[in-house]
C-alpha positions in Angstrom: 0.0 0.0 0.0 1.4 3.4 -1.0 1.8 6.2 1.5 -1.0 8.2 0.0 -3.4 5.3 0.1 -2.3 4.6 3.7 -2.9 8.2 4.6 -6.4 8.1 3.1 -7.2 4.8 5.0 -6.0 6.3 8.3 -8.1 9.4 7.7 -11.2 7.1 7.1 -10.4 5.1 10.3 -10.3 8.3 12.2 -13.6 9.6 10.6 -15.6 6.5 11.4 -15.1 6.7 15.1 -16.6 10.2 15.1 -13.8 12.2 16.6 -15.9 15.0 18.1 -18.0 12.4 20.0 -14.9 10.5 21.2 -13.2 13.7 22.5 -16.3 14.7 24.4 -16.6 11.2 25.9 -12.9 11.4 26.9 -13.4 14.8 28.6 -16.6 13.5 30.3 -14.7 10.6 31.8 -12.0 12.9 33.2 -14.7 15.2 34.5 -16.1 12.4 36.6 -12.7 12.0 38.3 -12.2 15.8 38.7 -15.5 16.4 40.5 -14.7 13.5 42.7 -11.2 14.3 43.7 -10.2 17.6 42.2 -6.9 18.2 40.4 -5.3 15.5 42.4 -7.2 13.0 40.4 -5.1 13.7 37.3 -2.0 12.5 39.2 -3.5 9.0 39.3 -2.4 6.8 36.4 -5.6 4.8 36.8 -7.7 7.8 35.9 -5.9 8.1 32.5 -6.2 4.4 31.9 -9.9 4.7 32.6 -10.2 7.6 30.2 -8.3 5.6 27.5 -10.3 2.5 28.1 -13.7 4.2 28.0 -12.8 6.2 25.0 -11.6 3.1 23.0 -14.8 1.2 23.9 -16.9 4.2 22.9 -15.0 4.6 19.6 -15.5 0.9 18.9 -19.3 1.3 19.5 -19.4 4.1 16.9 -17.7 1.7 14.4 -20.0 -1.2 14.9 -23.0 1.2 14.8 -22.0 2.2 11.3 -21.6 -1.5 10.3 -25.1 -2.4 11.4 -26.6 0.7 9.8 -25.0 0.7 6.3 -28.2 0.5 4.4 -30.0 3.0 6.6 -27.0 5.4 6.4 -27.2 5.2 2.6 -30.4 7.2 3.1 -29.8 9.1 6.3 -26.0 9.8 6.1 -24.7 8.9 2.7 -21.3 10.6 3.4 -20.4 8.2 6.2 -17.4 6.0 5.4 -19.2 2.7 5.0 -22.2 4.2 3.2 -20.0 5.9 0.6 -17.7 2.8 0.2 -14.5 4.3 1.7 -14.3 1.3 4.0 -15.7 -2.2 3.7 -17.9 -3.8 6.4 -15.3 -6.5 7.0 -12.5 -3.9 7.6 -14.8 -2.0 9.9 -15.6 -5.2 11.9 -11.9 -5.9 12.4 -11.4 -2.3 13.4 -14.3 -2.6 16.0 -12.7 -5.8 17.4 -9.2 -4.2 17.7 -10.6 -1.1 19.4 -12.7 -3.2 21.8 -9.8 -5.5 22.7 -7.6 -2.5 23.4 -10.3 -0.8 25.5 -10.7 -4.0 27.5 -7.0 -4.5 28.0 -6.7 -0.9 29.2 -9.4 -1.7 31.7 -7.5 -4.7 32.9 -4.7 -2.3 33.9 -7.1 -0.6 36.4 -9.0 -3.3 38.3 -11.1 -6.5 37.9 -14.2 -4.3 38.3 -13.2 -2.1 35.4 -12.4 -5.1 33.3 -15.9 -6.4 33.9 -17.5 -3.0 33.2 -15.6 -2.7 29.9 -16.6 -6.2 28.8 -20.2 -5.5 29.8 -20.3 -2.1 28.1 -18.8 -3.6 24.9 -21.5 -6.3 24.8 -24.3 -3.8 25.6 -23.2 -1.3 23.0 -23.0 -4.1 20.4 -26.5 -5.1 21.4 -27.6 -1.5 21.0 -26.3 -1.3 17.5 -27.7 -4.7 16.5 -31.1 -4.6 18.2 -31.9 -2.1 20.9 -31.4 1.0 18.7 -34.4 0.1 16.6 -36.8 -0.3 19.5 -38.7 2.9 20.5 -37.1 4.6 23.5 -35.2 1.5 24.7 -32.2 2.2 22.4 -32.2 5.9 23.5 -32.2 4.9 27.2 -29.5 2.3 26.7 -27.0 4.6 25.0 -27.7 7.5 27.3 -27.1 5.3 30.3 -23.8 4.0 29.0 -22.6 7.5 28.2 -23.6 9.0 31.5 -22.1 6.1 33.5 -18.8 6.9 31.7 -18.5 9.8 34.3 -18.4 7.1 37.0 -15.7 5.1 35.3 -12.7 7.1 36.2 -14.2 8.1 39.6 -14.3 4.3 40.4 -10.7 4.1 39.6 -9.8 6.4 42.5 -12.1 4.5 44.9 -15.3 6.5 45.4 -18.2 8.3 43.7 -18.5 11.4 45.8 -20.2 14.4 44.1 -20.5 12.6 40.7 -24.3 11.9 40.9 -25.4 15.3 39.5 -23.1 15.1 36.5 -24.3 11.6 35.8 -28.0 12.6 35.9 -27.4 15.7 33.9 -25.5 13.8 31.3 -28.2 11.0 31.1 -31.1 13.3 30.4 -29.2 15.6 28.2 -28.1 12.7 26.0 -31.6 11.2 26.1 -33.0 14.3 24.5 -30.3 14.4 21.9 -30.7 10.7 21.0 -34.4 11.2 20.5 -33.7 14.3 18.3 -31.3 12.1 16.3 -34.1 9.7 15.7 -36.2 12.5 14.3 -33.4 13.4 12.0 -33.0 9.8 10.8 -36.8 9.0 10.5 -36.6 8.5 6.7 -33.9 5.9 6.7 -35.0 4.2 9.9 -38.5 3.7 8.4 -37.0 2.2 5.3 -34.8 -0.1 7.4 -37.8 -1.4 9.4 -36.8 0.3 12.7 -39.5 1.2 15.3 -38.0 4.3 16.8 -40.1 6.8 18.8 -40.8 9.3 16.0 -41.9 6.4 13.8 -44.2 5.0 16.5 -45.8 8.3 17.7 -45.0 10.9 15.1 -43.0 14.1 14.9 -45.3 16.3 17.0 -45.5 14.0 20.0 -41.8 13.3 19.9 -41.1 17.1 20.0 -43.3 17.4 23.1 -41.1 14.7 24.7 -37.9 16.4 23.7 -39.2 19.7 25.0 -40.2 18.3 28.4 -36.8 16.6 28.7 -34.8 19.7 27.9 -36.9 22.1 30.0 -36.5 19.6 32.8 -32.7 19.5 32.3 -32.6 23.3 32.4 -34.4 23.2 35.7 -32.2 20.4 37.0 -29.1 22.5 36.1 -30.0 25.1 38.6 -30.2 22.7 41.6 -26.5 22.5 42.4 -26.2 26.3 42.7 -29.4 26.6 44.7 -28.1 23.9 47.1 -24.7 25.5 47.4 -22.9 22.7 45.8 -21.6 24.7 42.8 -20.7 28.4 42.7 -21.4 31.4 40.6 -19.0 30.5 37.8 -21.0 27.3 37.2 -24.3 29.1 37.2 -23.2 31.8 34.7 -21.6 29.3 32.4 -24.4 26.8 32.4 -27.2 29.4 32.0 -25.6 31.4 29.2 -24.2 28.4 27.2 -25.6 24.9 27.9 -29.1 26.0 29.0 -29.4 28.6 26.3 -28.5 26.1 23.6 -31.0 23.6 24.9 -33.8 26.1 25.0 -32.9 27.4 21.5 -32.9 23.7 20.3 -36.5 23.3 21.6 -37.8 26.5 20.0 -36.0 25.9 16.7 -37.1 22.2 16.4 -40.7 23.3 16.6 -40.2 26.1 14.1 -38.4 24.1 11.4 -39.3 20.4 11.3 -36.9 19.2 8.7 -34.2 16.6 8.6 -31.6 19.3 7.8 -32.6 21.5 10.8 -32.6 18.5 13.2 -29.1 17.7 12.0 -27.9 21.3 12.6 -29.5 21.2 16.1 -27.8 17.9 16.9 -24.5 19.4 15.9 -25.2 22.5 18.1 -25.9 20.2 21.0 -22.4 18.9 20.9 -21.2 22.4 21.8 -23.8 22.3 24.7 -22.2 19.1 25.8 -18.8 20.7 25.9 -20.0 23.8 27.7 -21.8 21.6 30.2 -18.5 19.8 30.9 -16.8 23.2 31.4 -19.6 24.5 33.6 -19.5 21.5 35.9 -15.7 21.7 36.1 -16.0 25.4 37.0 -18.5 24.3 39.7 -15.5 23.3 41.7 -14.3 26.9 41.8 -15.6 28.8 44.9 
């Protein structure tokens, strides 16, 4: 293989894991350790092993998701690597296996518990891509739970879960809303692929009501740590003017323009809300 072809192949391998999602997951895992033990957490090698392990398992899940959804992605996301033929399904399966093994081996460097969690998460995420994803609400709950529990992964590596419960709850409901919105975006392809997602089962309007309730609830939830004196003013200012503002804008705009293109733009915008949410919670440790 020539250097140019190898370069293209490496670029595709990077693309299929969805780099922005992977980076956010990596930061979220580190956030879990930070809110539990502060800056001292980053001196623990186990925390970095946990971040690496969780990120590899998450990256693998993105790969197998694309493998399972090739036909659907040809309608919903034709520019994805497998859908456009830049990578074969067999190559992607080997890549998923390699990433999964590396993630599990990294977990083995932490503890037996982390090894069990990594193996379990890999199995559940495979099941999500193969079956759960296409069942109304179940798939949304499964992936949101795995993502939010990622915040506990590094915290477990340093022995306790103090102060991590709010970030876990916040992350779960935030991702639940985003996963349902993604189903709205993908309705056309999901319907052609025989999936029974929430928008297909109950329609766009009822789905938007659910998303609205979730995100308005998350905005209200975001105020609790400040009102309870857990997080300070820096957290409050950041979460209100960035994360909460983006969520409320998403709700309003989703009702105004009910198109696949708009739902895609809002989903992309919510990634920034995810990042600002991580920053806000980190700033919550500042008096």
